C-alpha positions in Angstrom: 0.1 0.1 0.1 1.6 3.2 -1.1 1.0 6.2 1.1 -0.3 8.9 -1.1 -2.5 10.9 1.5 -5.6 10.3 -0.3 -7.9 9.4 2.5 -11.1 7.7 3.5 -12.9 7.3 6.6 -13.0 3.9 8.4 -16.3 2.3 7.6 -17.0 0.0 10.5 -17.6 0.8 14.3 -15.7 -0.4 17.2 -16.5 0.4 20.9 -14.3 3.7 21.0 -14.8 4.1 24.5 -13.1 1.1 25.4 -10.0 2.6 23.5 -10.4 5.9 24.8 -10.3 7.3 21.4 -14.0 8.3 21.1 -14.2 11.2 18.5 -11.0 10.4 16.9 -11.7 9.5 13.3 -8.9 7.4 11.6 -7.7 8.3 8.2 -6.2 5.5 6.1 -4.9 5.6 2.6 -6.9 5.0 -0.3 -6.3 4.9 -4.1 -10.0 6.5 -4.8 -8.8 9.9 -5.3 -11.5 11.5 -3.6 -9.1 13.6 -1.7 -5.8 15.1 -2.5 -2.9 17.0 -0.8 -2.4 20.8 -2.0 1.1 21.8 -2.5 0.5 25.2 -1.0 -0.2 24.2 2.5 2.5 24.7 5.3 1.4 21.6 6.9 2.9 18.1 5.9 -0.1 16.0 5.6 -3.0 18.6 4.8 -5.6 17.0 2.5 -8.8 18.2 1.1 -11.5 16.8 -0.8 -10.9 16.6 -4.8 -12.8 19.5 -6.4 -15.6 18.9 -8.8 -16.3 15.5 -7.7 -19.3 13.1 -7.0 -18.6 10.6 -4.2 -20.7 7.7 -3.5 -19.6 6.0 -0.2 -20.0 2.2 0.1 -20.8 1.8 3.8 -21.6 -1.8 4.9 -23.9 -0.9 7.9 -25.9 1.7 5.9 -29.3 0.8 4.1 -28.0 3.1 1.2 -24.9 4.8 0.1 -24.7 8.3 1.1 -23.7 10.8 -1.8 -21.3 14.0 -1.5 -21.4 16.4 -4.1 -17.9 18.5 -4.0 -17.9 21.9 -5.9 -15.2 23.6 -7.7 -13.8 25.0 -4.4 -13.3 21.5 -2.6 -16.5 22.0 -0.4 -19.1 19.5 0.2 -21.9 21.6 -1.1 -24.7 21.4 -3.5 -24.0 24.8 -4.9 -21.2 27.0 -6.1 -20.8 30.4 -4.1 -19.3 33.5 -6.0 -16.5 35.2 -4.1 -18.1 38.7 -4.6 -20.8 39.2 -1.8 -23.6 41.2 -2.7 -24.9 43.8 -0.2 -27.9 41.7 0.8 -26.0 38.5 1.4 -25.5 37.4 5.1 -22.4 34.9 4.6 -22.1 32.0 7.2 -18.8 29.8 7.3 -19.0 26.4 9.0 -15.9 24.8 10.1 -15.0 21.4 11.7 -14.3 17.6 11.1 -16.5 15.0 9.9 -19.5 16.1 11.7 -19.6 19.4 9.8 -18.5 17.8 6.7 -21.6 15.4 6.9 -20.0 12.1 7.0 -22.6 9.3 6.2 -25.4 11.6 5.1 -26.3 13.0 1.6 -24.7 16.5 1.0 -28.4 18.0 1.1 -29.0 16.3 4.5 -26.0 17.8 6.2 -26.9 20.6 9.0 -25.2 23.1 7.1 -27.5 22.8 4.0 -30.7 22.3 6.4 -29.6 25.6 8.3 -29.2 27.5 5.1 -32.6 26.4 4.0 -34.0 27.3 7.4 -32.5 30.6 7.5 -34.0 31.6 4.2 -37.3 30.0 4.5 -38.2 30.7 8.1 -36.8 34.3 8.6 -38.2 37.6 7.5 -35.3 40.4 7.8 -35.8 44.0 7.5 -32.9 44.4 4.9 -34.3 41.5 2.8 -31.2 39.3 3.8 -30.4 36.2 1.9 -28.4 33.8 3.7 -25.5 31.8 2.5 -24.3 28.9 4.6 -20.7 27.5 3.3 -19.3 24.4 4.6 -15.6 24.0 4.9 -15.6 20.9 7.3 -13.4 17.9 6.3 -13.1 14.4 7.9 -10.1 14.0 10.2 -9.2 17.5 10.8 -7.5 18.8 13.9 -7.5 22.5 15.1 -4.6 23.3 13.1 -5.9 21.8 9.9 -9.2 23.3 10.3 -7.6 26.9 10.9 -5.4 26.4 7.7 -8.6 25.3 5.8 -10.3 28.4 6.9 -7.1 30.5 5.8 -6.8 29.0 2.4 -10.5 28.4 1.4 -12.6 30.5 3.8 -11.1 34.2 4.1 -11.8 34.9 0.4 -15.6 34.7 1.0 -15.5 37.5 3.5 -17.8 35.8 6.0 -20.1 37.9 8.4 -20.0 35.0 10.8 -18.0 31.8 11.3 -19.4 29.0 13.2 -17.3 26.0 14.4 -18.6 22.6 15.6 -16.4 20.7 18.0 -18.0 17.4 18.7 -15.3 15.7 20.6 -11.6 16.2 20.5 -8.5 14.4 21.9 -5.6 16.9 22.9 -3.1 14.4 21.7 -4.8 14.3 18.3 -2.2 16.4 16.5 -2.1 15.4 12.7 1.4 16.7 12.2 2.8 14.5 14.9 0.4 11.5 14.1 0.9 10.8 10.4 4.8 10.8 10.7 7.1 8.4 9.0 6.8 5.7 11.7 3.0 5.6 11.7 2.9 5.6 7.9 5.7 2.9 7.5 3.8 0.8 10.1 0.6 1.1 8.2 2.3 0.2 4.9 3.8 -3.0 6.6 0.7 -4.3 8.0 -1.5 -3.7 4.7 -5.1 -4.6 5.2 -6.1 -4.8 8.8 -9.1 -5.1 11.0 -10.6 -1.9 12.3 -10.0 -3.1 15.8 -6.2 -3.3 15.1 -6.3 -0.1 13.6 -7.8 1.6 16.2 -5.4 -0.2 18.7 -2.5 1.2 17.0 -4.1 4.6 16.8 -4.5 4.6 20.7 -0.8 3.4 21.1 0.1 6.4 18.7 -1.9 8.9 20.8 -0.3 7.7 24.0 3.2 8.0 22.3 2.4 11.6 21.3 1.5 12.5 24.9 4.6 10.8 26.4 6.7 12.4 23.9 5.5 16.1 23.9 3.6 16.3 27.0 0.3 17.7 27.9 1.2 21.2 28.6 3.0 21.4 25.2 0.2 19.9 23.3 -2.2 22.2 25.0 0.0 25.2 24.0 0.2 23.7 20.3 -3.5 24.0 20.0 -4.0 27.4 21.8 -1.7 28.8 19.4 -3.7 27.6 16.3 -6.9 29.0 17.8 -5.2 32.3 18.5 -4.4 32.6 14.8 -7.8 31.8 14.1 -9.3 34.4 16.4 -7.1 37.1 15.4 -8.6 36.8 11.7 -12.3 36.7 12.8 -12.4 38.7 16.0 -15.7 38.3 17.7 -17.6 37.1 14.6 -17.1 33.5 15.6 -19.2 31.0 17.6 -18.0 27.7 18.8 -20.8 25.1 19.1 -20.0 22.3 21.7 -21.5 19.2 23.2 -21.9 18.9 26.8 -19.6 15.8 26.7 -16.6 17.7 25.2 -13.5 17.1 27.2 -12.8 19.3 30.0 -9.4 20.0 28.6 -10.9 21.6 25.4 -13.5 23.7 27.2 -11.0 25.1 29.5 -8.8 26.0 26.5 -11.5 27.6 24.4 -12.8 29.5 27.6 -9.4 31.2 28.3 -8.6 32.2 24.8 -11.1 35.2 24.4 -13.6 36.2 27.2 -15.8 37.7 24.6 -15.9 34.6 22.4 -19.3 32.9 22.1 -19.3 29.1 23.3 -22.7 27.6 23.1 -23.6 24.0 24.2 -26.1 22.4 21.8 -27.9 18.9 21.7 -25.4 16.1 22.3 -26.0 13.9 19.3 -23.2 11.6 20.4 -25.0 10.7 23.6 -28.5 10.4 22.1 -29.0 7.0 20.7 -31.8 8.3 18.2 -29.7 11.1 16.9 -26.7 9.2 15.6 -26.0 6.0 13.6 -26.3 2.8 15.5 -22.8 1.6 14.2 -21.1 4.9 14.6 -21.2 8.2 16.6 -21.8 10.6 13.6 -25.1 12.2 13.6 -27.6 10.5 11.4 -30.5 12.5 9.3 -32.3 13.2 12.4 -29.3 14.4 14.1 -28.4 16.8 11.5 -31.7 18.1 11.7 -31.6 18.8 15.4 -28.1 20.4 15.0 -29.7 22.7 12.4 -32.4 23.4 14.5 -30.2 24.2 17.6 -28.0 26.6 15.7 -30.9 28.1 14.0 -32.5 29.0 17.4 -29.4 30.1 18.8 -28.6 32.5 15.9 -32.4 33.9 15.8 -32.0 34.6 19.7 -28.7 36.2 19.6 -27.6 37.4 16.1 -30.6 38.5 14.0 -32.3 41.2 15.9 -33.7 42.7 12.6 -35.3 39.5 11.7 -38.4 37.6 12.8 -39.5 34.1 12.4 -42.3 33.5 10.0 
């Protein structure tokens, strides 16, 4: 197996709680060309969806294969968005990992698409606003990769608001350390392995990273990446988190900026009817719930000049 940093997500579920890697989504190499590595990124292993692509996932535990439509700017979107923003456009960018990307649901069923539809159909605004919700989420991203994605793909859209969904996060999960030569060589030697074995290797790698760099260093690493992001967006950002988010990450977010909005929403990970029975990712009902929670929060706090129909 040649490591090319084209990527796909593991298709089967293992009790992540037993391995203490709940919320860490393992990336494996693939020849499907659905993801690619841009040459411009300063990050070693940075990946993005391949542009102008139609991806049909073959997931053994789903009744039907989800379909993702990737637009010309590598975004999991049904639409193209012009860079130039008209005066009556209110533009929201969504950041995150596979939860925001919409893994295992069709593009049109993702919470970002549902939120855009809800804002435009259910709100009447004095200025005749039209809402655009642009999805920058990518499976497997950590904080650094999400920030780089925002810089390289998001800034040019001149967003009015940036929302970042953080479903769960291991402080030890740093992609620049995780996908090193040792890990890649191990995976190439082992070839096709079970998901159980994969997750065992990943857990050992996470522990190795923490032992090598120390928790203080890793927390500071993430803090610096988030500070770069906040310097770019100022107070025009909202972090949406689940109540079950690790204490380390909650503390990290809270000390970065006292004016930053951190909002707890329905914990789809811990509500069995809101995620797939074989996986923690939100199902169609879960994405509807996320869209509804975010819609209600935005209406209550951000759009004073609008009313609900």
